[in-house]
C-alpha positions as CSV (number, residue, x, y, z in Angstrom):
1,I,-10.9,7.7,-10.5
2,E,-12.3,10.8,-8.9
3,I,-10.5,10.1,-6.2
4,F,-6.7,11.1,-7.9
5,S,-8.4,15.1,-8.4
6,D,-8.9,15.6,-5.2
7,P,-5.9,18.2,-3.5
8,D,-5.5,16.0,-0.2
9,Y,-5.0,12.5,-2.5
10,D,-1.5,11.4,-3.4
11,L,-0.2,10.0,-5.8
12,Y,3.3,9.1,-6.6
13,T,5.2,6.7,-8.4
14,L,9.0,5.1,-9.0
15,Q,10.4,5.4,-12.0
16,R,13.5,3.2,-13.2
17,D,14.4,3.9,-16.8
18,G,11.1,5.5,-17.4
19,H,9.1,2.9,-16.0
20,D,6.7,3.3,-13.3
21,L,8.1,0.0,-10.9
22,G,6.6,1.7,-7.7
23,L,3.1,2.9,-7.1
24,L,2.5,5.4,-3.6
25,E,-0.3,6.6,-3.0
26,L,-1.1,9.3,0.2
27,D,-4.7,9.7,1.6
28,F,-5.2,13.4,4.0
29,R,-8.8,13.7,3.7
30,E,-9.0,13.1,7.1
31,A,-8.0,16.1,8.8
32,G,-4.6,15.1,11.2
33,A,-4.0,12.3,9.3
34,C,-2.2,10.2,7.0
35,E,-3.7,7.7,5.4
36,L,-1.2,5.2,3.4
37,A,-3.6,3.8,1.1
38,F,-1.6,2.3,-1.1
39,F,2.2,1.3,-1.5
40,G,3.0,-1.5,-4.0
41,L,6.5,-2.5,-5.8
42,D,6.9,-4.3,-9.3
43,D,8.8,-7.7,-8.5
44,A,11.4,-6.6,-10.4
45,L,11.8,-3.9,-7.0
46,I,11.8,-6.9,-5.0
47,G,15.2,-7.1,-1.9
48,T,16.5,-4.2,-4.3
49,G,15.6,-1.9,-1.2
50,A,13.6,0.1,-3.7
51,G,11.1,-0.4,-0.4
52,R,12.9,1.2,2.0
53,F,13.1,3.8,0.1
54,L,9.0,4.6,-1.3
55,M,8.8,4.6,2.2
56,T,11.5,6.5,3.3
57,Q,9.7,8.7,0.6
58,A,6.3,8.0,2.4
59,I,7.1,8.7,5.4
60,D,8.4,12.3,4.5
61,L,5.4,13.2,2.5
62,A,3.4,12.0,5.3
63,F,5.2,14.9,7.9
64,S,5.5,17.8,5.2
65,R,1.6,18.3,6.5
66,P,0.0,19.0,9.6
67,I,-0.8,15.6,10.7
68,K,-1.1,13.7,13.9
69,R,-2.0,10.4,13.0
70,F,0.0,8.2,10.1
71,H,-1.4,4.9,9.2
72,V,-2.2,2.1,7.1
73,H,-4.3,-0.7,6.3
74,T,-2.8,-4.6,5.6
75,C,-4.7,-8.0,4.8
76,T,-3.3,-11.1,4.1
77,L,-4.3,-10.2,0.0
78,D,-1.3,-8.4,0.2
79,S,2.2,-9.6,0.1
80,P,4.0,-12.0,3.5
81,Q,6.4,-9.4,4.3
82,A,4.0,-6.7,4.1
83,L,3.2,-6.5,7.7
84,G,6.2,-6.8,8.9
85,F,7.9,-4.5,6.5
86,Y,5.9,-1.6,8.1
87,V,6.2,-2.9,11.4
88,R,9.9,-2.1,10.6
89,S,9.2,1.0,8.7
90,G,7.7,2.6,12.3
91,F,3.8,1.4,12.3
92,N,2.1,-1.3,15.2
93,P,-0.5,-3.3,15.4
94,Y,-3.6,-1.8,16.2
95,K,-6.4,-3.6,15.2
96,Q,-7.2,-7.0,14.1
97,E,-10.3,-7.8,12.0
98,I,-12.4,-10.6,9.9
99,E,-13.6,-9.2,6.8
100,I,-15.4,-12.0,4.0
101,A,-16.3,-10.9,0.7
102,A,-15.8,-13.1,-2.3
103,D,-12.4,-13.8,-3.7
104,P,-12.1,-11.4,-6.8
105,R,-10.2,-14.4,-8.1
106,V,-12.9,-16.8,-8.5
107,T,-15.3,-13.7,-9.7
108,G,-13.0,-13.0,-12.3
109,D,-11.9,-8.9,-10.9
110,L,-8.4,-10.4,-10.6
111,P,-6.5,-13.4,-12.5
112,K,-6.2,-16.4,-11.3
113,T,-2.2,-16.5,-10.4
114,A,-2.9,-13.2,-8.3
115,A,-2.5,-14.1,-4.3
116,P,-0.3,-17.2,-4.6
117,Q,0.2,-17.4,-1.4
118,I,-3.3,-17.5,-1.0
119,P,-5.7,-21.4,-1.6
120,I,-8.5,-20.3,-3.7
121,F,-11.5,-22.2,-2.6
122,S,-14.7,-22.1,-5.6
């Protein structure tokens, strides 16, 4: 929670009818760089153009500061459309890694219904 008070960490929400339905977090804590730390939409906004709007805002906000690099990390727990969306937004795949971690749906940190596109192995 301390990160949200850091002046080099920006948090924005996308609202519709007074409800937060989108979230954007930009991390400028590395000199000369910005990480798209979080980008997400409520299911109600998928397919409405809200993602494109929010990404345009993210790019404009990122490059409003003196950065040389704007990057994002994605993984298989993200939406299956995430990687393609990031590529269409101008990001270039740079590296692929394999990480092994306990499934948070099995540990109880997330509901069993999270990331339905990923099989649960318990």
